[in-house]
C-alpha positions in Angstrom: 29.9 -1.9 18.3 29.3 1.9 18.4 26.5 3.7 16.6 27.9 6.6 14.6 25.9 9.6 13.4 27.3 11.4 10.3 26.7 15.0 9.4 28.3 16.3 6.2 28.6 19.8 4.8 26.2 19.9 1.8 28.1 22.9 0.3 31.4 21.1 -0.2 31.5 18.8 -3.3 34.0 16.5 -1.7 31.8 15.9 1.3 29.6 13.3 -0.4 32.4 10.9 -1.5 34.0 11.3 1.9 30.7 10.4 3.6 30.4 7.2 1.5 34.0 6.2 2.2 33.6 6.9 5.9 30.4 4.9 6.1 32.0 2.0 4.3 35.0 2.1 6.7 32.7 2.1 9.7 30.3 -0.6 8.5 33.3 -2.8 7.6 34.2 -2.7 11.3 30.7 -3.5 12.4 29.4 -0.1 13.2 25.8 1.1 12.7 25.7 4.4 10.8 22.9 6.9 11.0 22.8 9.9 8.6 21.3 13.2 9.7 18.4 14.4 7.5 20.5 17.0 5.6 23.3 14.4 4.8 20.7 11.8 3.7 19.1 14.2 1.4 22.5 15.1 -0.1 23.1 11.4 -0.7 19.6 11.0 -2.3 18.6 8.6 0.5 15.1 8.8 2.1 15.8 7.8 5.7 17.6 10.5 7.7 17.4 11.5 11.3 17.0 15.2 12.4 20.3 16.3 13.9 18.6 17.3 17.1 17.4 13.7 17.6 20.8 12.0 17.0 21.7 12.2 20.7 19.2 9.5 21.5 20.3 7.2 18.6 24.1 7.3 18.4 27.1 6.9 20.6 29.1 9.6 18.8 28.8 12.0 15.9 31.2 12.4 12.9 31.1 15.8 11.2 32.5 16.0 7.6 33.8 19.5 6.7 36.0 22.0 8.5 35.8 24.2 11.5 32.8 26.1 10.2 30.9 22.9 9.7 31.7 21.9 13.2 30.3 25.1 14.5 27.1 24.7 12.5 26.8 21.0 13.6 27.1 22.0 17.2 24.2 24.3 16.8 22.1 21.8 15.0 22.9 18.9 17.4 21.6 20.8 20.4 22.4 19.3 23.8 24.6 16.5 22.5 26.7 15.3 25.5 28.5 12.6 23.5 31.9 12.7 21.6 32.0 14.6 18.4 34.7 14.0 15.8 35.6 16.2 12.8 36.7 14.8 9.4 38.6 17.7 7.8 38.0 18.6 4.2 38.3 22.3 4.9 41.3 24.5 5.5 42.6 25.0 9.0 40.8 22.3 10.9 41.6 23.2 14.5 38.4 21.4 15.6 38.8 18.3 13.5 40.1 14.8 14.5 41.6 13.7 11.2 41.6 14.3 7.5 39.6 12.5 4.7 42.8 10.5 4.0 42.7 8.9 7.4 39.2 7.3 7.5 40.5 3.8 8.0 42.6 4.7 11.1 39.7 6.8 12.3 37.3 3.8 12.1 39.8 1.6 13.8 40.2 4.1 16.6 36.5 4.5 17.1 35.8 0.8 17.3 38.7 0.0 19.6 38.3 3.0 21.9 41.8 4.3 21.0 41.0 8.0 21.4 40.8 10.6 24.1 38.2 13.4 24.8 39.1 17.1 24.8 36.4 18.8 26.8 35.7 22.3 25.5 33.9 24.9 27.4 31.0 26.8 25.8 29.9 30.4 26.3 26.2 31.2 27.1 25.1 34.6 26.0 21.8 36.1 27.0 20.5 39.3 25.2 18.4 41.5 27.4 16.1 44.1 25.7 13.5 46.3 27.3 10.0 45.1 26.6 11.2 41.9 24.8 11.8 38.4 25.9 15.4 37.4 26.6 17.2 35.4 23.9 19.9 32.8 24.8 22.7 31.7 22.5 25.5 29.1 22.9 29.0 29.9 21.5 31.9 27.5 21.0 34.3 30.2 19.7 33.1 33.6 20.5 30.5 36.3 20.9 31.1 39.6 19.1 29.6 43.0 19.4 30.8 45.1 16.5 30.0 48.1 14.3 27.3 47.6 11.7 27.2 49.3 8.3 28.9 52.4 9.5 32.7 52.8 9.0 33.1 54.7 12.3 34.3 53.4 15.6 31.8 52.3 18.1 31.7 52.6 21.9 31.2 49.4 24.0 30.9 49.2 27.7 32.3 46.0 29.4 31.7 44.9 33.0 33.1 41.9 34.8 31.1 40.5 37.8 29.1 43.8 37.9 32.3 46.0 38.0 33.1 48.4 35.2 36.0 47.1 33.1 36.3 49.6 30.3 34.6 51.8 27.8 36.1 50.6 24.5 36.4 52.7 21.4 37.0 50.2 18.6 35.5 48.4 15.7 34.0 46.0 18.2 34.7 43.6 21.1 35.2 39.9 21.1 34.6 37.6 24.1 36.1 34.2 23.3 36.6 30.8 24.8 39.9 29.0 24.8 38.7 27.2 21.7 37.9 30.5 20.1 41.4 31.9 20.9 42.6 30.4 17.5 39.7 32.0 15.6 38.6 35.7 15.4 40.3 36.7 18.6 43.7 35.6 17.3 43.1 37.6 14.1 42.4 40.6 16.3 45.7 40.2 18.2 44.5 38.1 21.1 46.6 35.3 22.7 46.6 31.6 22.0 45.1 29.7 24.9 45.2 25.9 25.6 41.8 24.3 25.4 41.8 23.1 29.0 42.5 26.5 30.5 39.6 27.7 32.6 39.5 31.2 31.1 37.8 33.5 28.7 39.5 36.3 26.8 38.2 39.8 25.9 39.8 41.2 22.8 39.0 44.6 21.3 38.9 44.8 17.5 41.2 47.6 16.1 40.9 49.7 19.3 41.4 53.5 19.0 43.9 53.4 21.9 47.0 51.2 21.9 46.5 50.8 25.6 43.4 48.7 25.1 44.7 45.2 25.0 43.3 41.7 25.4 42.3 40.6 28.9 42.2 37.0 30.1 39.9 36.3 33.0 38.5 33.2 34.9 35.7 31.5 33.2 33.5 31.6 36.3 33.2 35.3 35.7 30.1 37.1 34.6 30.8 39.3 31.6 28.4 42.0 30.4 28.9 44.1 27.3 26.6 46.7 25.8 26.6 49.6 23.4 27.5 52.8 25.4 24.7 55.1 26.3 25.9 57.6 23.8 26.1 55.1 21.0 23.5 56.3 18.5 23.9 53.7 15.6 23.0 50.0 15.8 25.7 47.5 16.4 25.9 43.9 15.3 25.8 41.0 17.7 27.3 37.7 16.3 27.7 34.2 17.7 30.4 32.0 16.1 30.1 34.0 12.9 26.6 32.5 12.5 23.7 34.2 14.4 23.7 37.9 13.7 21.3 40.6 14.8 21.4 44.4 15.5 21.6 45.8 19.0 20.9 49.3 20.1 21.6 51.5 23.1 19.8 50.0 26.1 20.4 46.4 25.0 22.9 44.3 26.8 24.6 40.9 26.6 25.3 38.9 29.7 27.8 36.0 29.3 28.9 33.1 31.5 30.3 29.6 31.1 27.5 27.3 29.9 26.6 24.1 31.8 27.0 22.4 28.5 30.4 21.3 27.1 31.7 20.0 23.7 33.3 16.6 24.0 35.8 16.7 21.1 37.2 13.3 20.0 41.0 13.3 19.7 43.0 10.5 18.2 45.8 9.0 20.3 48.7 10.5 18.3 47.2 14.0 18.1 47.2 17.1 20.4 46.4 20.8 20.4 50.1 21.6 20.3 50.6 19.4 17.3 47.7 21.2 15.6 49.4 24.6 16.4 52.6 23.5 14.8 50.9 22.3 11.7 48.2 24.9 11.2 50.3 27.9 12.1 53.4 26.5 10.3 55.6 26.9 13.3 59.2 25.8 12.6 62.3 25.5 14.7 65.4 27.6 14.2 
């Protein structure tokens, strides 16, 4: 029987009872359950495993929370090349496999292999700064370069495979994966993209010109964005709404598809298109 790692959001009161119910359902079907350190502490239990070490101890990970919890778990799990399932106790739940009302069917699916894997591409972003070591980040949804504390527009230069794409005057610029197309990029007017599409999308945030629109490009492209040379005020670099730091003129971000992927567990009767209909409340005429 499979070994299941559980990571729960400690900031959601309903996460603890959901964790206990999930563990009970999995154990009842013969699974071995391993809690990450944070989840074990939340439950008042002494024996937890650091999230970064779960890859060597479990066959798959179950994350209790919402899409934000999944993004945080991806960061804490590190290079986890095994299926990850989300148990939704949040709001939208585009990245989750089921709700907390479906723990029994989820345990059955896990122990009988009745699920599929949706392989999600990740974006590797490297910050280059003069006189400093490069910093590397991995994004599931998006990388954003946006205005900081000022209320004024900022200027961002974007290049694709070394060729100038545009000088954007906007509140900022988003480079998103297909998974991220339902997140910040969508809110900024970007297109919805099927998870299996081999593309990235560049979306300006509130651009000064109506002619500056989203651009979809192949995910084997090398995308480079940077504050324009004349940009005097610091801008904010953000990864998946989590890692944030200021960037200045002369700094640049180079992005490409990561060698890593997210293997998202999908139950047999679920699909991305089903999620779109439910989460976006699409209705027929």
